[in-house]
Kinemage of the C-alpha trace (Angstrom):
@kinemage 1
@onewidth
@group {chain A} dominant
@subgroup {mainchain}
@vectorlist {calphas} color= white
{ca unk a 1} P -74.174 8.404 118.637
{ca unk a 2} L -74.825 11.802 117.185
{ca unk a 3} L -71.504 13.885 116.763
{ca unk a 4} L -71.861 17.690 117.001
{ca unk a 5} L -69.415 19.964 116.721
{ca unk a 6} L -68.386 23.939 116.103
{ca unk a 7} L -70.541 25.501 113.857
{ca unk a 8} L -69.928 29.222 112.309
{ca unk a 9} L -73.346 31.186 113.070
{ca unk a 10} L -76.462 30.464 113.256
{ca unk a 11} L -78.904 32.437 110.836
{ca unk a 12} L -82.309 32.098 110.118
{ca unk a 13} L -85.806 32.500 110.312
{ca unk a 14} L -87.503 28.968 112.370
{ca unk a 15} L -90.445 27.841 113.461
{ca unk a 16} L -90.794 25.350 116.136
{ca unk a 17} L -93.320 22.318 117.142
{ca unk a 18} L -96.257 23.354 118.178
{ca unk a 19} L -96.354 23.506 122.477
{ca unk a 20} L -96.378 20.030 123.732
{ca unk a 21} L -98.296 21.038 127.222
{ca unk a 22} L -101.076 22.980 125.046
{ca unk a 23} L -101.539 20.141 122.592
{ca unk a 24} L -101.826 17.440 125.140
{ca unk a 25} L -104.401 19.566 126.540
{ca unk a 26} L -106.551 20.163 123.664
{ca unk a 27} L -107.134 16.801 122.718
{ca unk a 28} L -108.235 15.561 126.575
{ca unk a 29} L -110.448 18.339 126.564
{ca unk a 30} L -111.765 18.098 122.986
{ca unk a 31} L -112.444 14.492 123.613
{ca unk a 32} L -114.183 15.651 126.557
{ca unk a 33} L -116.853 17.961 124.663
{ca unk a 34} L -120.126 18.190 122.905
{ca unk a 35} L -119.091 18.569 119.142
{ca unk a 36} L -115.924 18.229 116.815
{ca unk a 37} L -112.482 20.424 118.071
{ca unk a 38} L -109.616 21.060 115.271
{ca unk a 39} L -106.622 21.574 116.313
{ca unk a 40} L -103.994 23.299 114.569
{ca unk a 41} L -100.138 23.087 115.095
{ca unk a 42} L -100.148 19.931 117.150
{ca unk a 43} L -97.188 18.544 118.339
{ca unk a 44} L -96.530 14.951 116.742
{ca unk a 45} L -94.087 14.173 119.346
{ca unk a 46} L -94.203 10.436 121.022
{ca unk a 47} L -95.857 12.084 124.565
{ca unk a 48} L -98.620 13.985 122.857
{ca unk a 49} L -99.371 10.632 120.654
{ca unk a 50} L -99.721 8.885 123.921
{ca unk a 51} L -102.754 10.750 124.536
{ca unk a 52} L -104.390 10.460 121.535
{ca unk a 53} L -103.636 6.426 121.856
{ca unk a 54} L -105.615 6.887 125.356
{ca unk a 55} L -108.152 8.479 123.913
{ca unk a 56} L -108.865 6.221 121.355
{ca unk a 57} L -108.891 3.290 123.486
{ca unk a 58} L -111.682 5.020 125.200
{ca unk a 59} L -113.746 5.130 122.724
{ca unk a 60} L -113.117 8.841 121.268
{ca unk a 61} L -112.969 9.281 117.628
{ca unk a 62} L -109.563 11.213 116.545
{ca unk a 63} L -107.815 11.719 112.891
{ca unk a 64} L -104.470 13.532 112.050
{ca unk a 65} L -103.604 15.120 109.076
{ca unk a 66} L -100.379 13.478 107.128
{ca unk a 67} L -97.944 15.674 108.693
{ca unk a 68} L -100.027 14.547 112.008
{ca unk a 69} L -99.635 18.690 113.080
{ca unk a 70} L -104.108 19.138 112.381
{ca unk a 71} L -105.981 16.909 114.526
{ca unk a 72} L -109.687 16.626 114.627
{ca unk a 73} L -111.540 15.359 117.640
{ca unk a 74} L -114.805 14.101 117.761
{ca unk a 75} L -116.110 14.324 121.534
{ca unk a 76} L -118.049 12.436 123.816
{ca unk a 77} L -118.736 14.721 125.965
{ca unk a 78} L -117.784 14.945 130.077
{ca unk a 79} L -120.121 11.637 130.548
{ca unk a 80} L -119.152 9.593 126.956
{ca unk a 81} L -115.617 8.409 127.684
{ca unk a 82} L -116.951 4.148 126.046
{ca unk a 83} L -113.389 2.159 126.913
{ca unk a 84} L -113.186 -0.562 124.242
{ca unk a 85} L -112.015 -3.147 127.329
{ca unk a 86} L -113.297 -3.474 130.752
{ca unk a 87} L -110.886 -2.494 132.943
{ca unk a 88} L -109.401 -0.431 129.920
{ca unk a 89} L -105.532 -0.465 129.985
{ca unk a 90} L -103.945 2.551 128.643
{ca unk a 91} L -100.053 3.140 128.277
{ca unk a 92} L -98.664 6.152 127.979
{ca unk a 93} L -95.124 5.696 126.967
{ca unk a 94} L -92.910 8.559 128.933
{ca unk a 95} L -95.497 11.349 129.642
{ca unk a 96} L -95.899 12.460 132.952
{ca unk a 97} L -98.472 15.018 131.504
{ca unk a 98} L -100.373 12.284 129.894
{ca unk a 99} L -100.843 9.967 133.593
{ca unk a 100} L -100.918 12.507 136.222
{ca unk a 101} L -104.118 14.589 133.907
{ca unk a 102} L -105.583 11.318 132.980
{ca unk a 103} L -105.749 10.026 136.391
{ca unk a 104} L -108.161 13.270 137.326
{ca unk a 105} L -110.041 12.578 134.628
{ca unk a 106} L -110.838 9.073 134.973
{ca unk a 107} L -111.102 8.548 139.148
{ca unk a 108} L -114.815 9.524 138.109
{ca unk a 109} L -115.827 8.050 135.429
{ca unk a 110} L -118.070 4.709 135.685
{ca unk a 111} L -115.389 2.074 134.961
{ca unk a 112} L -112.021 0.333 135.689
{ca unk a 113} L -108.366 1.898 134.244
{ca unk a 114} L -104.782 0.760 134.555
{ca unk a 115} L -102.579 2.421 133.451
{ca unk a 116} L -99.075 2.077 132.873
{ca unk a 117} L -96.138 3.448 130.926
{ca unk a 118} L -92.404 3.029 130.185
{ca unk a 119} L -89.186 2.680 132.884
{ca unk a 120} L -89.480 6.645 133.500
{ca unk a 121} L -92.952 6.829 134.500
{ca unk a 122} L -92.620 3.936 136.417
{ca unk a 123} L -90.323 5.535 138.476
{ca unk a 124} L -91.814 9.188 138.650
{ca unk a 125} L -93.970 9.839 141.415
{ca unk a 126} L -97.287 9.372 141.718
{ca unk a 127} L -98.426 9.984 144.958
{ca unk a 128} L -98.614 13.670 144.781
{ca unk a 129} L -101.754 12.773 142.324
{ca unk a 130} L -102.874 9.942 144.157
{ca unk a 131} L -103.334 11.419 147.421
{ca unk a 132} L -105.343 14.521 146.645
{ca unk a 133} L -107.612 12.268 144.532
{ca unk a 134} L -108.459 9.603 147.196
{ca unk a 135} L -109.280 12.801 149.278
{ca unk a 136} L -111.643 13.701 146.512
{ca unk a 137} L -113.125 10.075 147.307
{ca unk a 138} L -111.401 8.559 144.161
{ca unk a 139} L -110.255 4.265 144.546
{ca unk a 140} L -106.939 4.432 142.893
{ca unk a 141} L -104.218 2.164 144.011
{ca unk a 142} L -100.715 2.362 142.922
{ca unk a 143} L -100.320 -1.578 141.633
{ca unk a 144} L -96.815 -2.247 143.031
{ca unk a 145} L -97.459 -0.620 145.989
{ca unk a 146} L -94.570 2.259 145.488
{ca unk a 147} L -96.636 5.300 145.032
{ca unk a 148} L -95.909 5.229 140.990
{ca unk a 149} L -97.132 3.510 137.966
{ca unk a 150} L -98.815 1.520 137.124
{ca unk a 151} L -101.711 3.292 138.531
{ca unk a 152} L -105.407 1.172 139.263
{ca unk a 153} L -108.321 3.542 138.998
{ca unk a 154} L -111.718 1.985 139.743
{ca unk a 155} L -113.992 5.449 138.750
{ca unk a 156} L -116.172 6.593 141.939
{ca unk a 157} L -118.519 10.071 142.828
{ca unk a 158} L -116.279 12.778 144.230
{ca unk a 159} L -116.398 15.640 146.359
{ca unk a 160} L -115.082 18.760 145.794
{ca unk a 161} L -112.077 19.884 148.001
{ca unk a 162} L -109.394 22.939 148.457
{ca unk a 163} L -106.131 21.273 148.020
{ca unk a 164} L -102.947 22.517 149.251
{ca unk a 165} L -100.271 21.583 146.796
{ca unk a 166} L -96.547 21.444 148.414
{ca unk a 167} L -95.192 22.053 145.155
{ca unk a 168} L -96.270 24.280 142.259
{ca unk a 169} L -96.932 21.641 139.584
{ca unk a 170} L -99.461 22.196 136.651
{ca unk a 171} L -99.511 18.213 136.480
{ca unk a 172} L -101.133 18.256 140.102
{ca unk a 173} L -103.285 21.377 139.551
{ca unk a 174} L -104.527 19.818 136.502
{ca unk a 175} L -105.626 16.690 137.532
{ca unk a 176} L -107.389 17.886 140.853
{ca unk a 177} L -108.855 20.073 138.576
{ca unk a 178} L -110.168 17.881 135.789
{ca unk a 179} L -111.576 15.876 138.887
{ca unk a 180} L -112.987 18.659 140.067
{ca unk a 181} L -115.397 18.682 136.727
{ca unk a 182} L -117.054 16.128 137.875
{ca unk a 183} L -117.294 16.208 141.624
{ca unk a 184} L -119.783 17.594 144.154
{ca unk a 185} L -119.228 21.199 145.024
{ca unk a 186} L -116.180 23.478 144.294
{ca unk a 187} L -112.686 21.873 143.646
{ca unk a 188} L -110.251 24.646 144.806
{ca unk a 189} L -106.176 23.967 144.461
{ca unk a 190} L -103.966 26.080 146.276
{ca unk a 191} L -99.937 26.621 145.323
{ca unk a 192} L -97.165 28.521 146.402
{ca unk a 193} L -96.559 29.737 143.308
{ca unk a 194} L -98.347 30.058 140.058
{ca unk a 195} L -97.558 27.261 137.979
{ca unk a 196} L -98.376 27.028 133.824
{ca unk a 197} L -102.023 27.990 133.596
{ca unk a 198} L -102.989 26.209 130.195
{ca unk a 199} L -105.473 24.431 131.648
{ca unk a 200} L -107.093 27.134 133.832
{ca unk a 201} L -107.349 28.877 130.385
{ca unk a 202} L -108.210 26.133 127.953
{ca unk a 203} L -111.214 24.775 129.958
{ca unk a 204} L -112.544 28.192 130.506
{ca unk a 205} L -112.507 28.203 126.906
{ca unk a 206} L -114.340 25.085 126.058
{ca unk a 207} L -117.081 26.556 129.048
{ca unk a 208} L -115.811 25.676 131.922
{ca unk a 209} L -116.072 27.931 135.503
{ca unk a 210} L -112.633 28.240 136.317
{ca unk a 211} L -111.081 31.250 138.813
{ca unk a 212} L -107.738 32.270 139.453
{ca unk a 213} L -106.445 34.508 142.151
{ca unk a 214} L -103.650 35.256 144.141
{ca unk a 215} L -104.706 34.434 147.838
{ca unk a 216} L -102.617 33.642 151.773
{ca unk a 217} L -99.939 31.037 150.692
{ca unk a 218} L -99.891 31.262 147.246
{ca unk a 219} L -102.289 30.951 144.130
{ca unk a 220} L -105.660 29.563 144.189
{ca unk a 221} L -107.032 27.787 141.458
{ca unk a 222} L -111.152 26.724 141.531
{ca unk a 223} L -113.473 24.926 139.368
{ca unk a 224} L -116.949 24.561 139.648
{ca unk a 225} L -118.662 20.848 138.476
{ca unk a 226} L -119.592 21.600 135.335
{ca unk a 227} L -122.869 20.099 133.037
{ca unk a 228} L -121.106 19.799 129.580
{ca unk a 229} L -118.007 21.299 128.111
{ca unk a 230} L -118.301 22.728 123.827
{ca unk a 231} L -115.844 21.855 121.379
{ca unk a 232} L -113.696 25.093 119.837
{ca unk a 233} L -111.219 25.039 117.326
{ca unk a 234} L -107.704 25.069 119.000
{ca unk a 235} L -104.741 26.876 117.112
{ca unk a 236} L -101.035 25.654 119.277
{ca unk a 237} L -98.567 28.019 119.636
{ca unk a 238} L -94.836 27.627 119.510
{ca unk a 239} L -93.382 25.730 122.564
{ca unk a 240} L -91.177 27.830 124.084
{ca unk a 241} L -89.548 24.826 125.730
{ca unk a 242} L -88.462 23.856 122.745
{ca unk a 243} L -87.505 27.502 121.639
{ca unk a 244} L -85.256 27.661 124.179
{ca unk a 245} L -82.579 25.223 122.568
{ca unk a 246} L -82.159 27.706 120.020
{ca unk a 247} L -82.634 30.778 122.455
{ca unk a 248} L -79.957 29.713 124.124
{ca unk a 249} L -77.726 28.622 120.765
{ca unk a 250} L -78.029 32.001 119.439
{ca unk a 251} L -77.067 33.820 122.628
{ca unk a 252} L -73.455 31.748 122.233
{ca unk a 253} L -72.645 30.900 119.074
{ca unk a 254} L -70.521 33.975 117.842
{ca unk a 255} L -72.337 36.099 114.963
{ca unk a 256} L -75.278 34.514 115.613
{ca unk a 257} L -78.871 35.976 114.635
{ca unk a 258} L -82.306 33.833 114.442
{ca unk a 259} L -85.859 34.712 114.151
{ca unk a 260} L -88.279 31.966 116.181
{ca unk a 261} L -91.682 32.594 115.122
{ca unk a 262} L -94.978 32.244 116.511
{ca unk a 263} L -93.594 31.621 120.000
{ca unk a 264} L -95.843 31.138 123.192
{ca unk a 265} L -94.866 33.333 126.073
{ca unk a 266} L -97.602 32.743 128.709
{ca unk a 267} L -96.331 34.440 131.828
{ca unk a 268} L -96.224 31.137 133.862
{ca unk a 269} L -93.634 29.691 130.927
{ca unk a 270} L -91.549 32.384 129.886
{ca unk a 271} L -88.846 32.803 132.627
{ca unk a 272} L -86.029 31.545 130.267
{ca unk a 273} L -86.787 34.915 128.306
{ca unk a 274} L -86.613 37.155 131.981
{ca unk a 275} L -83.543 34.683 132.897
{ca unk a 276} L -81.801 35.486 129.461
{ca unk a 277} L -82.233 39.045 129.872
{ca unk a 278} L -81.042 39.320 133.287
{ca unk a 279} L -77.799 37.863 131.862
{ca unk a 280} L -77.458 40.289 129.312
{ca unk a 281} L -78.949 38.144 126.365
{ca unk a 282} L -80.280 39.993 123.569
{ca unk a 283} L -84.026 39.382 122.750
{ca unk a 284} L -86.487 41.392 120.985
{ca unk a 285} L -90.095 40.618 120.536
{ca unk a 286} L -91.966 40.911 117.424
{ca unk a 287} L -95.330 40.668 116.589
{ca unk a 288} L -97.308 40.162 120.236
{ca unk a 289} L -100.302 39.028 119.607
{ca unk a 290} L -102.393 38.014 122.627
{ca unk a 291} L -105.614 35.617 122.057
{ca unk a 292} L -106.094 32.543 124.053
{ca unk a 293} L -102.447 32.533 124.970
{ca unk a 294} L -100.107 35.932 124.412
{ca unk a 295} L -97.584 34.660 121.103
{ca unk a 296} L -94.533 36.747 119.412
{ca unk a 297} L -91.772 36.219 117.630
{ca unk a 298} L -88.098 36.743 118.764
{ca unk a 299} L -85.127 37.909 117.245
{ca unk a 300} L -82.198 36.662 119.413
{ca unk a 301} L -78.923 37.916 118.948
{ca unk a 302} L -75.536 36.263 120.105
{ca unk a 303} L -74.428 38.439 123.597
{ca unk a 304} L -71.837 38.042 126.009
{ca unk a 305} L -73.324 36.711 129.055
{ca unk a 306} L -73.216 36.601 133.193
{ca unk a 307} L -73.685 34.763 135.836
{ca unk a 308} L -77.552 35.411 137.985
{ca unk a 309} L -79.040 34.159 140.517
{ca unk a 310} L -82.053 31.342 139.507
{ca unk a 311} L -84.553 31.036 142.192
{ca unk a 312} L -87.924 31.467 143.704
{ca unk a 313} L -91.700 31.767 141.992
{ca unk a 314} L -89.705 32.204 138.410
{ca unk a 315} L -88.695 28.244 139.052
{ca unk a 316} L -92.014 26.846 138.083
{ca unk a 317} L -91.792 29.391 134.605
{ca unk a 318} L -88.654 27.584 133.457
{ca unk a 319} L -88.556 24.243 135.090
{ca unk a 320} L -87.927 22.559 131.820
{ca unk a 321} L -85.235 24.898 130.672
{ca unk a 322} L -83.274 24.597 133.221
{ca unk a 323} L -80.708 21.745 131.518
{ca unk a 324} L -80.165 24.359 128.470
{ca unk a 325} L -79.679 27.370 131.425
{ca unk a 326} L -77.324 25.684 132.684
{ca unk a 327} L -75.487 25.142 129.448
{ca unk a 328} L -75.389 29.398 129.190
{ca unk a 329} L -74.087 29.071 132.724
{ca unk a 330} L -71.145 27.394 131.851
{ca unk a 331} L -70.184 29.309 129.087
{ca unk a 332} L -71.294 32.742 131.199
{ca unk a 333} L -68.929 34.689 133.235
{ca unk a 334} L -68.886 34.636 136.751
{ca unk a 335} L -71.280 32.088 139.368
{ca unk a 336} L -74.747 31.473 137.854
{ca unk a 337} L -76.528 29.961 141.339
{ca unk a 338} L -79.673 27.969 140.310
{ca unk a 339} L -81.663 27.023 144.073
{ca unk a 340} L -85.266 26.211 144.901
{ca unk a 341} L -85.353 23.194 141.761
{ca unk a 342} L -85.481 20.270 143.875
{ca unk a 343} L -87.834 19.391 141.423
{ca unk a 344} L -86.023 18.078 138.959
{ca unk a 345} L -85.036 14.897 140.991
{ca unk a 346} L -88.405 13.828 139.228
{ca unk a 347} L -88.455 14.509 135.678
{ca unk a 348} L -87.581 12.125 133.132
{ca unk a 349} L -83.861 11.781 134.655
{ca unk a 350} L -82.807 13.688 137.975
{ca unk a 351} L -81.698 16.837 136.184
{ca unk a 352} L -79.391 17.845 138.959
{ca unk a 353} L -77.391 14.718 138.537
{ca unk a 354} L -77.431 14.082 135.042
{ca unk a 355} L -77.258 17.807 134.222
{ca unk a 356} L -73.803 18.152 136.294
{ca unk a 357} L -72.692 14.653 135.816
{ca unk a 358} L -72.406 15.453 131.711
{ca unk a 359} L -71.431 19.549 132.180
{ca unk a 360} L -68.108 17.966 134.544
{ca unk a 361} L -67.426 15.987 131.442
{ca unk a 362} L -66.869 18.733 129.014
{ca unk a 363} L -64.407 20.278 132.107
{ca unk a 364} L -67.434 22.412 133.355
{ca unk a 365} L -67.143 23.952 137.076
{ca unk a 366} L -70.024 22.464 138.405
{ca unk a 367} L -71.413 21.694 142.021
{ca unk a 368} L -74.809 19.947 143.029
{ca unk a 369} L -76.969 21.385 145.390
{ca unk a 370} L -79.790 19.167 147.232
{ca unk a 371} L -82.410 21.960 145.106
{ca unk a 372} L -79.927 22.816 142.793
{ca unk a 373} L -76.704 23.453 141.560
{ca unk a 374} L -73.147 26.247 141.272
{ca unk a 375} L -72.170 27.000 138.303
{ca unk a 376} L -68.697 28.870 138.010
{ca unk a 377} L -68.858 30.237 134.080
{ca unk a 378} L -66.130 31.067 131.561
{ca unk a 379} L -64.457 27.687 131.420
{ca unk a 380} L -64.046 26.587 127.762
{ca unk a 381} L -66.471 23.420 127.150
{ca unk a 382} L -64.773 20.374 125.785
{ca unk a 383} L -65.743 17.334 123.831
{ca unk a 384} L -67.532 14.282 125.760
{ca unk a 385} L -69.593 11.495 125.227
{ca unk a 386} L -72.942 12.852 126.690
{ca unk a 387} L -74.983 10.229 128.633
{ca unk a 388} L -78.765 11.508 127.378
{ca unk a 389} L -80.189 8.801 129.893
{ca unk a 390} L -83.355 8.538 127.312
{ca unk a 391} L -84.462 12.330 128.774
{ca unk a 392} L -85.154 14.392 125.327
{ca unk a 393} L -83.856 17.983 126.946
{ca unk a 394} L -80.268 16.548 128.372
{ca unk a 395} L -80.103 15.541 124.420
{ca unk a 396} L -81.141 19.037 123.104
{ca unk a 397} L -79.235 20.682 126.019
{ca unk a 398} L -76.030 19.248 125.172
{ca unk a 399} L -76.436 19.173 121.827
{ca unk a 400} L -76.243 23.139 122.121
{ca unk a 401} L -73.120 22.677 124.193
{ca unk a 402} L -71.851 20.987 121.350
{ca unk a 403} L -71.783 23.549 118.853
{ca unk a 404} L -69.717 25.535 121.290
{ca unk a 405} L -67.370 23.489 122.453
{ca unk a 406} L -63.555 22.403 121.876
{ca unk a 407} L -63.549 19.016 120.566
{ca unk a 408} L -66.481 16.893 119.518
{ca unk a 409} L -69.474 16.208 121.302
{ca unk a 410} L -71.013 12.938 120.899
{ca unk a 411} L -74.696 12.009 122.579
{ca unk a 412} L -75.441 8.776 123.036
{ca unk a 413} L -78.864 8.835 122.389
{ca unk a 414} L -80.628 11.499 120.397
{ca unk a 415} L -83.303 9.807 119.212
{ca unk a 416} L -85.054 10.754 123.293
{ca unk a 417} L -85.603 13.892 121.425
{ca unk a 418} L -88.286 12.818 119.784
{ca unk a 419} L -90.456 12.742 122.574
{ca unk a 420} L -90.661 16.878 122.213
{ca unk a 421} L -88.922 17.810 119.091
{ca unk a 422} L -89.294 15.648 116.229
{ca unk a 423} L -86.686 17.022 113.579
{ca unk a 424} L -84.591 19.050 116.067
{ca unk a 425} L -81.007 18.453 114.795
{ca unk a 426} L -82.460 18.988 110.963
{ca unk a 427} L -83.557 21.965 112.405
{ca unk a 428} L -80.024 22.772 113.595
{ca unk a 429} L -78.632 21.796 110.044
{ca unk a 430} L -80.915 24.258 108.873
{ca unk a 431} L -79.212 27.318 110.485
{ca unk a 432} L -75.249 26.696 110.292
C-alpha cells in the first residue's frame, strides 16, 4: 500500500507523459503505412506497449529508444501485415483502445487472429464493435459467447456501411473507420456527440480521405477506401487526461501554482478545462500552438471551487476525467450533478460504483445514479483505505484526494497507475 497525506503548496513546472490515445494510433497507422514513421513523445505506459507488442507479432519492425519515448515504426503498408503464426494470438493487456481499434484493422486481413487481454478486458463490452464490423461483412466471434474478449477474427472482404452509434465512442468510431480503409465503398459513423477525433486527424495526415461534419442526429465521420497510407513523423503532445490530476491538485491544495508544459488541448478532449473554469478554477493558456493537434502550456493556480452540472455533449470530452472531477466536486462548495455518463460503468472498473464507494469512505456526501452521481461538496475529506480495483484513474484521482484529506490515504494498488502514467507519484514528490 502507498500512503498519501496532506502536503504544503505544490509549485513548479512539469512536463507530463505523451498522450495515450495519440501514442496508440501513431504506432497503428505507422505500421499500416509505406515507409518509416518516427514518433517523439511516445507514452511508454503498459497500454501503449501492448499495442507495440501486437504489431510486432503482426510482422512489423518497431524499435524504441533507451527511455522508450522515441519510437521507430518500419511500416508494412495497408496490405503488408504478416503474422508470425496462423492464427496469430495477440494479447492486449489492459488496453480497450488496442482491443477495439485493432479489431477493425484485423477484420479485413487475409488471416485469422485471436485477441485476448487481462481480466478487465475479458469483462468489457465488445459487441459495440462486433455488430458494426459484422454488418460490414466481418467474421468476428466472442470465444466465450458473452460479447467480450477473447475475440476470434477471420479476415473477410468488407463493404462500406453507415453506422448509427448509440454512444459517442472514439474506440467504436475508430474501429469502424479503420475497417473502412479496406472496405468497398464509403464507410460512415454517425454518433450523437463528437467523440475524440485523433483517428480522423491522424489518418488524414497519413494520406487517407476522412471527413467529419455535423449532421441530423449528431456528427458524421466518413472514410473512403484507401490504396495506401504514407509514413510521416508524429510529435505526441502531453496527455490532458494525465494533466487532469495536476490541474485538480493545483486548484485544491492551498497556495499551489503549477505550470504544465505542452498539453494537448484538442476540443474533443478538453472538457476538463471547461468544467474546471466553470467551477471557478484559474487556468491560463500560454504558448498556444495548433499543428496536427492544438497544444498549450497551462498555468493552474489554487482557487475556491463551486459545484456545477456536468452533462450532455461535454461528457465524451471528459469521460476519463470524471473520477478526478468527482474529487474536485467533493472539495467544492455546493452541489455537483454528473449525468449522461453511463459509459463510466464499462471502463476498467464500474467508475460510478467505485468512485462513489471511495469518496464515501473518505466522508464525502455522494449519491450514485444510473448515469452518474450527485455530490454535495464542502465536507472535509478524511483518511481512508482506497480500493483501486486495478483501475489507474482511480489510483491517481484518490492520490489527489489524499493531498487535501485530514488523515492518511492508503492506496491498495498504486502500481496500476503505470498503465497510463509511469512515474506519476514521482511527479507529485517533485512538486511538494
